[in-house]
C-alpha positions as CSV (number, residue, x, y, z in Angstrom):
1,X,-0.2,0.3,-0.3
2,X,3.0,2.3,0.7
3,X,4.3,2.1,-2.9
4,X,0.7,2.2,-4.2
5,X,0.1,5.9,-2.1
6,X,3.5,6.9,-3.3
7,X,2.4,6.3,-7.1
8,X,-0.9,8.2,-6.6
9,X,1.0,11.2,-4.8
10,X,3.4,11.4,-7.4
11,X,0.5,11.3,-10.3
12,X,-1.4,14.0,-8.4
13,X,1.8,16.3,-9.0
14,X,1.9,15.7,-13.0
15,X,0.7,18.8,-14.7
16,X,-0.6,18.9,-18.1
17,X,2.9,20.0,-19.6
18,X,4.6,16.8,-18.2
19,X,2.0,14.7,-20.2
20,X,2.8,16.7,-23.4
21,X,6.7,16.5,-22.7
22,X,6.5,12.4,-22.2
23,X,4.5,11.9,-25.4
24,X,6.4,14.0,-27.3
25,X,9.4,12.2,-26.6
26,X,7.6,8.8,-27.0
27,X,7.0,10.0,-30.2
28,X,10.0,11.1,-31.3
29,X,11.5,7.7,-29.6
30,X,8.6,5.4,-31.3
31,X,9.4,7.4,-34.7
32,X,13.3,7.0,-34.4
33,X,12.8,3.0,-33.7
34,X,10.6,2.5,-36.7
35,X,13.2,4.4,-39.1
36,X,16.4,2.4,-37.9
37,X,14.6,-1.0,-37.7
38,X,16.2,-3.5,-40.2
39,X,19.3,-1.3,-40.7
40,X,22.5,-1.5,-40.0
41,X,22.0,1.2,-37.5
42,X,20.4,-1.3,-34.7
43,X,24.0,-3.2,-34.9
44,X,25.8,-0.2,-34.7
45,X,23.6,1.1,-31.4
46,X,24.2,-2.2,-29.9
47,X,28.1,-1.7,-30.3
48,X,27.9,1.6,-28.8
49,X,25.6,0.3,-26.1
50,X,28.6,-2.6,-25.4
51,X,31.0,0.1,-24.9
52,X,29.1,2.0,-22.2
53,X,28.5,-0.9,-20.6
54,X,31.9,-2.2,-20.5
55,X,32.7,1.7,-19.1
56,X,30.1,0.7,-16.1
57,X,31.7,-2.3,-15.3
58,X,35.2,-0.6,-15.3
59,X,34.4,1.6,-12.7
60,X,32.5,-1.0,-10.7
61,X,35.7,-3.3,-10.7
62,X,38.2,-0.6,-10.3
63,X,40.1,-1.2,-13.8
64,X,41.8,2.1,-14.0
65,X,44.1,1.5,-17.4
66,X,40.6,0.4,-19.1
67,X,38.6,3.4,-17.7
68,X,41.3,5.8,-18.9
69,X,41.3,4.4,-22.7
70,X,37.1,4.7,-22.5
71,X,37.3,8.0,-21.0
72,X,39.4,9.6,-23.8
73,X,37.2,7.7,-26.2
74,X,34.0,8.9,-24.9
75,X,35.2,12.7,-25.6
76,X,35.2,11.9,-29.1
77,X,31.7,9.8,-29.2
78,X,29.8,12.9,-30.6
79,X,31.5,13.1,-33.5
80,X,31.5,9.5,-33.8
81,X,27.9,9.4,-33.5
82,X,27.4,11.6,-36.2
83,X,29.8,10.0,-38.6
84,X,28.3,6.7,-38.1
85,X,24.6,7.3,-38.3
86,X,24.7,10.3,-41.0
87,X,22.6,8.6,-43.2
88,X,20.1,7.5,-40.8
89,X,20.0,11.1,-39.5
90,X,19.3,12.4,-42.5
91,X,16.7,10.0,-43.1
92,X,15.2,11.0,-40.0
93,X,15.2,14.4,-40.5
94,X,13.8,14.1,-43.9
95,X,11.0,11.8,-42.6
96,X,9.5,14.4,-40.1
97,X,10.2,16.9,-42.8
98,X,7.7,15.1,-44.9
99,X,5.0,14.0,-42.3
100,X,1.6,15.5,-43.3
101,X,0.1,14.0,-39.7
102,X,2.4,13.9,-37.1
103,X,-0.3,12.3,-34.8
104,X,-1.0,9.7,-37.2
105,X,-0.2,6.4,-34.9
106,X,-2.9,8.1,-33.0
107,X,-5.8,9.4,-35.1
108,X,-5.0,7.1,-37.8
109,X,-2.6,7.4,-40.8
110,X,-2.5,10.1,-43.4
111,X,-3.5,9.2,-47.0
112,X,0.3,9.9,-48.1
113,X,1.1,6.1,-48.4
114,X,-2.0,5.3,-50.0
115,X,-1.7,7.8,-52.7
116,X,1.9,7.1,-53.2
117,X,0.5,3.1,-53.9
118,X,-2.0,4.4,-56.3
119,X,0.4,6.6,-58.2
120,X,2.7,3.3,-58.6
121,X,-0.4,1.0,-60.0
122,X,-1.1,4.2,-62.2
123,X,2.2,4.6,-63.7
124,X,2.8,0.8,-64.0
125,X,-0.5,0.6,-66.0
126,X,0.1,3.3,-68.1
127,X,3.9,1.8,-69.0
128,X,1.9,-1.7,-69.7
129,X,-0.3,0.2,-71.9
130,X,2.3,2.0,-74.0
131,X,4.1,-1.6,-74.5
132,X,1.0,-3.4,-75.1
133,X,1.6,-5.9,-72.5
134,X,-1.4,-7.7,-70.5
135,X,-2.0,-6.9,-66.8
136,X,-4.0,-7.8,-64.0
137,X,-4.1,-6.0,-60.4
138,X,-6.7,-6.8,-57.8
139,X,-6.6,-4.2,-55.0
140,X,-8.3,-6.2,-51.8
141,X,-10.6,-4.2,-49.7
142,X,-12.5,-5.5,-46.7
143,X,-13.2,-8.9,-47.7
144,X,-10.3,-11.0,-47.7
145,X,-9.1,-12.6,-50.5
146,X,-6.8,-15.2,-49.0
147,X,-8.2,-18.4,-50.7
148,X,-7.1,-16.7,-54.5
149,X,-3.9,-15.6,-52.9
150,X,-2.6,-19.2,-51.6
151,X,-3.3,-20.1,-55.9
152,X,-0.4,-18.1,-56.6
153,X,3.6,-17.0,-55.6
154,X,3.5,-15.2,-52.4
155,X,5.6,-12.2,-52.6
156,X,5.0,-9.9,-49.3
157,X,6.8,-7.5,-51.3
158,X,6.7,-3.4,-51.2
159,X,4.7,-2.3,-53.6
160,X,6.6,-0.7,-56.4
161,X,6.1,0.2,-60.0
162,X,9.6,-1.7,-60.9
163,X,8.2,-4.9,-59.4
164,X,4.8,-4.5,-60.8
165,X,6.4,-4.3,-64.2
166,X,8.6,-6.9,-64.0
167,X,6.0,-9.0,-62.7
168,X,4.2,-8.7,-65.9
169,X,6.9,-8.7,-68.4
170,X,5.9,-11.2,-71.1
171,X,9.4,-13.1,-70.4
172,X,8.8,-13.4,-66.4
173,X,7.7,-17.0,-65.0
174,X,5.0,-15.1,-63.2
175,X,3.4,-12.8,-66.0
176,X,0.2,-14.9,-66.0
177,X,-2.5,-14.4,-63.7
178,X,-3.2,-12.0,-61.3
179,X,-1.1,-9.6,-58.7
180,X,-2.9,-9.5,-55.8
181,X,-2.2,-6.1,-53.3
182,X,-3.1,-6.2,-49.7
183,X,-2.0,-2.8,-47.4
184,X,0.2,-0.9,-50.1
185,X,2.0,-4.8,-50.4
186,X,2.1,-6.8,-53.4
187,X,0.9,-10.3,-51.4
188,X,1.1,-12.5,-54.5
189,X,1.4,-13.0,-58.2
190,X,0.5,-15.4,-61.0
191,X,-3.0,-16.0,-59.1
192,X,-5.8,-17.6,-60.6
193,X,-9.5,-15.6,-60.1
194,X,-13.1,-17.0,-60.8
195,X,-14.5,-16.2,-64.4
196,X,-17.8,-14.4,-64.4
197,X,-20.6,-16.9,-65.1
198,X,-23.0,-14.0,-66.2
199,X,-24.4,-15.3,-69.6
200,X,-25.2,-11.4,-70.7
201,X,-21.6,-11.1,-70.9
202,X,-20.0,-10.3,-74.5
203,X,-18.1,-13.0,-76.0
204,X,-15.7,-10.7,-77.5
205,X,-14.6,-10.0,-73.6
206,X,-11.0,-12.0,-72.8
207,X,-10.1,-14.1,-70.1
208,X,-8.5,-11.2,-68.0
209,X,-11.4,-8.9,-68.0
210,X,-14.0,-12.0,-67.1
211,X,-11.4,-12.7,-64.1
212,X,-11.7,-9.0,-63.0
213,X,-15.4,-8.9,-63.5
214,X,-15.7,-12.4,-61.6
215,X,-13.5,-11.4,-58.4
216,X,-15.1,-8.2,-57.9
217,X,-18.8,-10.0,-58.0
218,X,-17.6,-12.1,-55.5
219,X,-15.9,-9.7,-53.0
220,X,-15.5,-5.8,-52.9
221,X,-12.3,-5.5,-54.2
222,X,-11.5,-3.5,-57.4
223,X,-9.2,-4.7,-60.1
224,X,-7.0,-2.8,-63.1
225,X,-6.8,-4.5,-66.6
226,X,-4.5,-3.6,-69.2
227,X,-5.5,-5.5,-72.5
228,X,-2.8,-7.2,-74.4
229,X,-4.7,-6.6,-77.9
230,X,-5.8,-3.2,-77.5
231,X,-3.7,-2.0,-74.7
232,X,-7.1,-0.5,-73.0
233,X,-6.9,0.5,-69.4
234,X,-10.1,-0.8,-67.7
235,X,-11.1,-0.2,-64.2
236,X,-13.6,-2.9,-62.8
237,X,-15.9,-2.8,-59.4
238,X,-18.5,-4.8,-58.3
239,X,-18.9,-6.4,-61.8
240,X,-18.9,-2.9,-63.7
241,X,-16.5,-1.8,-66.0
242,X,-15.1,1.7,-67.0
243,X,-13.0,1.7,-70.0
244,X,-10.4,3.5,-71.9
245,X,-9.0,5.5,-68.7
246,X,-5.9,7.3,-69.2
247,X,-3.8,7.8,-66.0
248,X,-4.9,10.9,-64.2
249,X,-8.8,9.1,-64.7
250,X,-7.6,5.9,-63.4
251,X,-5.9,7.6,-60.0
252,X,-9.1,9.6,-59.4
253,X,-10.9,6.7,-60.0
254,X,-9.0,4.3,-57.6
255,X,-8.8,6.9,-54.7
256,X,-12.6,7.8,-55.2
257,X,-13.3,3.9,-55.4
258,X,-11.2,2.8,-52.5
259,X,-12.1,5.6,-50.2
260,X,-15.7,5.2,-50.5
261,X,-15.1,1.2,-49.7
262,X,-12.8,1.6,-46.9
263,X,-15.3,4.1,-45.2
264,X,-18.4,2.3,-45.7
265,X,-18.2,-1.2,-45.9
266,X,-21.1,-2.4,-46.6
267,X,-22.1,-2.8,-50.1
268,X,-25.5,-1.9,-49.9
269,X,-24.7,1.3,-48.5
270,X,-22.2,2.3,-50.8
271,X,-23.1,0.7,-54.1
272,X,-24.6,4.2,-55.6
273,X,-21.8,6.3,-54.3
274,X,-19.4,4.2,-55.8
275,X,-20.8,4.0,-59.3
276,X,-20.4,7.8,-59.5
277,X,-16.6,7.4,-59.6
278,X,-16.9,4.8,-62.8
279,X,-17.3,6.3,-66.5
280,X,-19.5,4.4,-68.6
281,X,-21.5,4.8,-71.8
282,X,-25.4,5.2,-72.1
283,X,-27.4,2.2,-72.2
284,X,-27.9,0.5,-75.3
285,X,-29.1,-2.7,-77.3
286,X,-26.9,-4.8,-79.2
287,X,-27.2,-8.1,-80.8
288,X,-24.1,-11.1,-80.1
289,X,-22.7,-13.2,-82.6
290,X,-25.4,-15.8,-82.3
291,X,-28.1,-13.0,-83.0
292,X,-29.5,-12.8,-79.3
293,X,-30.5,-9.7,-78.1
294,X,-28.6,-8.4,-74.9
295,X,-29.4,-4.7,-73.2
296,X,-26.6,-3.1,-71.0
297,X,-24.0,-0.5,-70.9
298,X,-21.4,-0.8,-73.8
299,X,-18.4,0.5,-74.6
300,X,-16.7,0.8,-77.7
301,X,-13.1,-0.6,-77.9
302,X,-10.4,1.0,-80.6
303,X,-10.4,-2.1,-82.4
304,X,-13.9,-1.5,-83.4
305,X,-15.1,-4.6,-81.5
306,X,-17.5,-3.9,-78.2
307,X,-17.2,-5.0,-74.7
308,X,-20.0,-4.8,-72.2
309,X,-19.7,-3.3,-68.7
310,X,-22.8,-4.9,-66.7
311,X,-24.9,-2.7,-64.8
């Protein structure tokens, strides 16, 4: 009880300035540790800690010679720290200077990382379009896609333009199938997706587009498809397809659709709002190759053929 009363007495003496002071120190320490995690700075910091511990041991055991050597070495320790950790210090200062929301770890991370991820996807899509290389990128939202991730090759790699373009290179072993993105990471590549079974779908639609529609019909994921034949970029969500998109349109659509999907997970509540992000042509009636009439939303293709974006 004595310790409890002392703790309560000490807590009662704390001022709001003390609380702010502690939280600022905590925030800085947390960010610094997060920056150096997994880098060589951890090993160098451990070496500095060993030297400091050795100096304390020399004091306890009265090792005069060791004390003399270490005491003279510690005089130059500030300069040694600057030289050894110069790259980490630059990275930390740059990181703090670019932060939009310093308290993001309390109130939710800012959208900077997500926007950068969108830029990587858009840049990769436009590059594949210019080279007429087919691609299928699926972005996971609230409904998990683990079953489909298990069908491919797991990567768990940082999402980047270079990696996306490399994966879809026709000479690469993983270019077939879909790339699944989860939380700004490429979780898996060469994944097999379910094809849509909608009988009203145009028979001219390719396998990539059918797979994109199929995965978005079964989940709240969104997909970006690059046609190998025409180079057209398509965006698919809830089985609906928006065609002939350029880079700025694709980025705006991704940002709008994923923001709405993550803010309101329930599909019934968000379906009307999410459709506003998709650009589709007016409803028309057309005939398929077998002569049957199909009513839906048609999107013109530069090759002269038509593909259906289901409504």
